[in-house]
C-alpha positions as CSV (number, residue, x, y, z in Angstrom):
1,M,-3.4,-34.7,63.1
2,R,-7.0,-34.8,61.8
3,L,-7.1,-31.0,61.8
4,R,-3.9,-30.8,59.7
5,R,-5.3,-33.2,57.1
6,L,-8.5,-31.1,56.9
7,S,-6.5,-27.9,56.4
8,I,-4.5,-29.4,53.6
9,L,-7.6,-30.5,51.6
10,P,-8.7,-27.1,50.4
11,L,-5.2,-26.4,49.1
12,A,-5.2,-29.6,47.2
13,L,-8.6,-28.7,45.7
14,V,-7.2,-25.2,44.7
15,A,-4.2,-26.8,43.1
16,L,-6.4,-29.2,41.2
17,A,-8.6,-26.4,40.0
18,M,-5.6,-24.4,38.8
19,G,-4.4,-27.4,36.9
20,L,-7.7,-27.8,35.2
21,A,-7.9,-24.1,34.4
22,A,-4.5,-23.8,32.9
23,P,-5.2,-25.5,29.5
24,A,-8.4,-23.4,29.1
25,S,-6.4,-20.2,29.8
26,R,-3.8,-21.2,27.3
27,A,-6.5,-22.0,24.7
28,Q,-7.7,-18.4,25.0
29,E,-4.3,-17.0,24.2
30,K,-4.1,-15.2,20.9
31,T,-1.4,-15.4,18.3
32,S,0.0,-11.9,17.7
33,L,0.8,-11.5,14.0
34,T,3.3,-8.6,13.2
35,V,2.2,-7.2,9.9
36,Y,4.4,-4.6,8.1
37,T,2.2,-2.3,6.0
38,G,2.0,0.7,3.8
39,L,-1.8,0.8,4.1
40,E,-3.4,4.2,4.7
41,A,-3.9,4.9,8.4
42,D,-7.7,5.2,7.9
43,Q,-7.9,1.6,6.5
44,L,-6.1,-0.2,9.3
45,K,-8.8,-0.2,11.9
46,A,-11.5,-1.6,9.5
47,Y,-9.2,-4.3,8.1
48,K,-8.1,-5.5,11.6
49,A,-11.6,-5.6,13.0
50,A,-13.0,-7.5,10.0
51,F,-10.2,-10.1,10.1
52,E,-10.2,-10.6,13.9
53,A,-14.0,-11.0,13.9
54,V,-13.8,-14.2,11.9
55,N,-10.3,-15.2,13.3
56,P,-10.5,-14.5,17.0
57,S,-7.4,-16.6,17.8
58,V,-5.2,-14.3,15.8
59,E,-4.4,-10.6,16.5
60,I,-2.9,-8.2,14.0
61,R,-0.2,-5.9,15.2
62,W,0.4,-3.3,12.5
63,V,3.8,-1.7,11.8
64,R,3.0,1.1,9.4
65,D,5.1,3.5,7.3
66,S,5.4,4.6,3.7
67,N,6.0,1.9,1.2
68,G,9.7,2.7,0.6
69,V,10.5,2.9,4.3
70,I,8.7,-0.5,4.9
71,I,10.7,-2.2,2.2
72,A,14.0,-0.7,3.3
73,R,13.3,-2.0,6.8
74,L,12.4,-5.4,5.6
75,L,15.6,-5.7,3.5
76,A,17.6,-4.5,6.5
77,E,16.1,-7.2,8.7
78,K,16.6,-9.9,6.1
79,A,18.9,-12.0,8.2
80,A,16.6,-11.8,11.3
81,P,13.1,-10.9,10.1
82,K,10.7,-9.2,12.6
83,A,7.6,-9.3,10.4
84,D,5.4,-12.2,9.8
85,V,3.4,-10.8,6.9
86,V,3.7,-7.8,4.6
87,M,0.3,-6.4,3.6
88,G,-0.7,-3.3,1.6
89,V,2.7,-2.6,-0.1
90,T,3.1,-2.5,-3.8
91,A,3.5,-5.7,-5.8
92,T,6.8,-4.4,-7.3
93,S,8.2,-4.1,-3.8
94,L,7.1,-7.6,-3.0
95,M,8.7,-8.8,-6.2
96,L,12.0,-7.2,-5.0
97,M,11.7,-9.2,-1.7
98,D,10.9,-12.3,-3.8
99,Q,14.2,-11.8,-5.7
100,E,16.0,-11.8,-2.4
101,G,14.3,-15.0,-1.3
102,M,12.4,-13.4,1.5
103,L,8.8,-14.5,0.8
104,E,7.1,-17.8,1.7
105,P,5.2,-19.4,-1.2
106,Y,1.5,-20.0,-0.4
107,A,-1.7,-20.5,-2.4
108,P,-4.5,-19.1,-0.3
109,A,-7.9,-20.5,-0.4
110,G,-9.9,-18.8,-3.1
111,L,-6.8,-18.0,-5.2
112,A,-8.5,-19.2,-8.4
113,Q,-11.1,-16.4,-8.1
114,V,-8.5,-13.7,-8.1
115,K,-8.0,-11.8,-11.4
116,P,-4.9,-13.3,-13.1
117,A,-3.4,-9.8,-13.7
118,L,-3.5,-9.2,-9.9
119,R,-1.4,-12.1,-8.6
120,D,1.9,-13.8,-8.9
121,S,1.3,-16.3,-11.8
122,R,3.0,-19.3,-10.2
123,P,0.8,-22.1,-8.7
124,Q,2.3,-21.4,-5.3
125,P,2.5,-17.6,-5.4
126,T,4.7,-15.5,-3.1
127,W,2.3,-12.5,-3.3
128,V,-1.3,-11.9,-4.1
129,G,-2.8,-8.5,-5.1
130,M,-5.5,-6.8,-3.2
131,D,-6.4,-3.7,-5.2
132,V,-5.1,-1.3,-7.8
133,L,-3.8,2.2,-7.0
134,S,-3.3,4.6,-10.0
135,S,-1.6,7.9,-10.4
136,A,-3.7,11.1,-10.4
137,L,-3.5,14.8,-10.2
138,C,-5.1,16.6,-7.2
139,V,-5.6,20.2,-8.4
140,S,-6.6,23.0,-6.0
141,K,-9.6,24.6,-7.7
142,V,-9.1,27.7,-5.5
143,E,-5.4,28.1,-6.4
144,R,-5.8,27.3,-10.1
145,E,-8.6,29.9,-10.5
146,K,-6.6,32.5,-8.5
147,L,-3.8,32.0,-11.0
148,G,-6.1,32.1,-13.9
149,L,-4.7,28.8,-15.4
150,A,-6.5,26.1,-17.4
151,L,-7.0,22.7,-15.8
152,P,-4.1,20.5,-16.8
153,T,-5.3,17.4,-18.6
154,R,-2.0,15.8,-19.7
155,W,1.3,15.0,-17.9
156,T,3.1,17.3,-20.3
157,D,0.9,20.2,-19.1
158,L,2.8,20.1,-15.8
159,T,5.9,21.4,-17.5
160,D,4.3,24.8,-18.3
161,P,6.5,27.4,-16.5
162,A,3.3,29.0,-15.2
163,W,3.2,26.1,-12.6
164,K,6.8,26.8,-11.4
165,G,7.0,26.2,-7.6
166,R,3.4,25.2,-7.4
167,I,3.6,21.4,-7.8
168,T,4.5,18.7,-5.3
169,M,4.9,14.9,-5.8
170,P,6.0,11.8,-3.8
171,N,9.7,10.8,-3.6
172,P,9.8,7.4,-5.4
173,A,12.5,6.1,-3.0
174,S,10.1,6.4,-0.1
175,S,6.7,6.2,-1.7
176,G,5.2,3.4,-3.8
177,T,3.0,6.0,-5.4
178,G,6.0,8.0,-6.5
179,F,7.7,5.0,-7.9
180,L,4.7,3.8,-9.9
181,M,4.6,7.2,-11.6
182,V,8.3,7.3,-12.4
183,S,8.2,3.6,-13.6
184,A,5.2,4.4,-15.8
185,W,6.8,7.5,-17.4
186,L,9.9,5.6,-18.3
187,Q,8.0,2.7,-19.8
188,M,5.4,4.7,-21.7
189,M,7.7,7.4,-23.0
190,G,10.9,5.5,-23.2
191,E,13.8,6.1,-20.9
192,E,15.4,9.0,-22.8
193,K,12.1,11.0,-23.1
194,G,11.0,9.9,-19.7
195,W,14.0,11.4,-18.0
196,A,13.7,14.5,-20.2
197,F,10.1,14.9,-19.0
198,M,11.1,14.6,-15.4
199,D,13.9,17.2,-15.9
200,A,11.2,19.6,-17.1
201,L,8.8,18.7,-14.4
202,D,11.4,19.1,-11.7
203,R,11.8,22.8,-12.7
204,N,8.2,23.3,-11.5
205,I,8.4,21.1,-8.4
206,A,8.5,22.8,-5.1
207,S,9.2,19.7,-3.0
208,Y,9.2,15.9,-3.0
209,S,7.3,14.4,-0.1
210,H,7.9,11.0,1.6
211,S,4.2,10.1,1.4
212,G,1.9,9.2,-1.5
213,S,-1.1,11.0,0.2
214,K,0.6,14.1,1.3
215,P,0.8,16.0,-2.1
216,C,-3.0,15.6,-2.4
217,K,-3.6,16.8,1.1
218,Q,-1.3,19.8,0.4
219,A,-3.4,20.7,-2.7
220,A,-6.6,20.3,-0.7
221,T,-5.4,23.0,1.8
222,G,-4.1,25.2,-0.9
223,E,-0.4,24.9,0.1
224,F,0.3,23.9,-3.5
225,A,-1.8,24.2,-6.6
226,I,-1.1,20.6,-7.8
227,G,-0.3,17.5,-5.9
228,L,0.7,14.3,-7.8
229,S,-0.9,11.5,-5.8
230,F,-3.3,8.6,-6.3
231,E,-7.0,8.4,-7.0
232,Y,-8.1,7.0,-3.7
233,R,-6.8,9.9,-1.7
234,A,-8.3,12.4,-4.1
235,S,-11.7,10.8,-3.9
236,K,-11.7,10.7,-0.1
237,L,-10.7,14.4,0.2
238,I,-13.3,15.5,-2.3
239,E,-16.0,13.5,-0.4
240,Q,-14.9,15.4,2.7
241,G,-15.5,18.7,1.0
242,A,-12.0,19.7,-0.2
243,P,-12.0,22.1,-3.1
244,L,-10.1,19.7,-5.4
245,E,-10.4,18.7,-9.0
246,L,-9.3,15.1,-9.8
247,V,-7.5,14.8,-13.1
248,L,-6.5,11.5,-14.8
249,P,-3.9,12.5,-17.4
250,A,-4.8,11.6,-20.9
251,E,-1.6,9.9,-21.8
252,G,-2.3,7.1,-19.4
253,L,-2.0,6.3,-15.7
254,G,0.9,4.6,-13.9
255,W,-0.4,2.0,-11.5
256,D,0.6,-0.8,-9.1
257,M,-1.2,-3.2,-6.8
258,E,-1.4,-3.3,-3.1
259,A,-0.4,-6.9,-2.3
260,V,0.1,-9.3,0.6
261,G,2.7,-12.0,1.2
262,I,4.2,-14.1,4.0
263,V,7.7,-13.3,5.3
264,K,9.9,-16.4,5.0
265,G,11.0,-17.9,8.3
266,T,8.0,-16.6,10.3
267,P,7.5,-18.9,13.3
268,K,3.7,-18.1,13.0
269,L,3.2,-19.6,9.6
270,A,-0.3,-21.0,10.3
271,A,-1.6,-17.7,11.5
272,A,0.1,-15.9,8.6
273,R,-1.7,-18.3,6.1
274,T,-5.0,-17.5,7.9
275,L,-4.5,-13.8,7.1
276,L,-3.7,-14.5,3.4
277,D,-6.8,-16.7,3.2
278,W,-8.9,-13.8,4.5
279,A,-7.2,-11.3,2.3
280,V,-8.6,-12.9,-0.9
281,T,-12.1,-13.4,0.3
282,P,-15.0,-11.5,-1.2
283,E,-15.6,-9.9,2.3
284,A,-12.0,-8.5,2.3
285,N,-12.4,-7.3,-1.3
286,A,-15.6,-5.5,-0.4
287,L,-13.6,-3.5,2.2
288,Y,-10.9,-2.7,-0.4
289,A,-13.8,-1.6,-2.8
290,Q,-14.8,1.1,-0.3
291,N,-11.6,2.9,-1.3
292,F,-10.4,1.5,-4.7
293,A,-12.1,1.3,-8.0
294,I,-10.3,-1.9,-9.0
295,V,-10.0,-4.9,-6.7
296,A,-8.7,-8.5,-7.0
297,R,-12.1,-10.3,-7.0
298,P,-14.0,-9.7,-10.3
299,E,-17.4,-10.3,-8.6
300,V,-16.8,-7.4,-6.3
301,Q,-17.7,-4.3,-8.3
302,P,-16.6,-1.1,-6.6
303,K,-18.4,2.2,-7.0
304,V,-16.0,4.9,-5.7
305,P,-17.2,8.5,-5.9
306,H,-15.5,10.9,-8.3
307,I,-13.6,8.1,-10.1
308,P,-14.7,7.3,-13.6
309,A,-16.1,3.8,-14.3
310,D,-13.6,3.3,-17.1
311,L,-10.5,3.7,-14.9
312,E,-9.1,0.2,-15.8
313,S,-9.0,1.2,-19.5
314,R,-6.8,4.2,-18.6
315,L,-4.0,2.2,-17.0
316,V,-0.9,2.1,-19.0
317,K,0.6,-1.3,-19.9
318,Q,3.4,-1.9,-17.4
319,D,6.1,-4.5,-17.0
320,F,6.2,-5.0,-13.3
321,A,9.1,-7.5,-13.5
322,W,11.2,-4.9,-15.3
323,A,10.2,-2.2,-12.7
324,A,11.3,-4.5,-9.9
325,A,14.5,-5.6,-11.5
326,N,15.5,-2.0,-12.4
327,R,14.2,-0.4,-9.2
328,D,17.6,0.3,-7.6
329,R,19.0,1.8,-10.8
330,I,16.0,4.0,-11.4
331,L,16.0,5.3,-7.8
332,A,19.7,6.0,-7.9
333,E,19.4,8.0,-11.1
334,W,16.3,9.8,-9.8
335,S,18.1,10.7,-6.5
336,R,21.1,12.0,-8.4
337,R,19.0,14.3,-10.5
338,Y,16.2,15.5,-8.1
339,D,16.8,14.6,-4.5
340,A,17.9,18.1,-3.5
341,K,14.2,19.1,-3.4
342,S,13.1,16.3,-1.1
343,E,11.6,17.3,2.2
344,A,13.6,16.4,5.3
345,K,12.8,13.0,6.8
């Protein structure tokens, strides 16, 4: 009998040890935060590493696609959301989600230091801006010189028949960059003249891509002479040695903000709030400033190669609430007129 009692003792000690270890093991478990994003692929690793370094109990799981695809997916999942946070999609897209009651209001720590123009103005905002992306022309220097054509400096220069079949731009239904261009043209020219301009531009368009970056990359390789894109991608490609000329058309630049917001109904609200708190910090803005010439915190002063210091003064005045409210109507009309030239998905 004594032997049996002795043999049981180690098992009891093991069980006790396991019981003591269980809470420690559970404490080490991370909260996995599903973040839908339109951020560029080369930004995701840096943002994730920086956030998780100061928030080791939360892990970001990115779900990335182009802006329009991400928003369509979120709207389709409205009744049963799969995302916890939306980050790096355009503010006009988040405004559309807000209209559908899909965002959780939250004022992150440090909100008072964010530029007023780059945030939802309500005391408990549903979205906060990160940085500004503006429209730009990526012109292939090689192709332009081969054709013997002058560098275009205005939007209207793109309607010259000499550029026929040599221009590509993003489809506004799938790309936030494409939508910010179309929205800006309609607002700064007026709808009648804006659609007339796009009719003329369409005659020179070879294809509409489903990515805001792709047209610039296509110009960089010489596939097309001109790619309508955004200034960040042009800057990056020129830095990498691409034979591109970056043009900011003289009439003014369409623009939008990359922004972040919490999906209403997330069961991981505390972790989601932690990500928003981080997203407005000077440290996060310093990361945005590596790519964008305008960021949400005024004390962070970006210096992006090849982008003029006066970029902010070149942005057209835009009514983002109007753009969000009229988005479906604008995209339906754009698709009716031009979608035949869109690349296959």
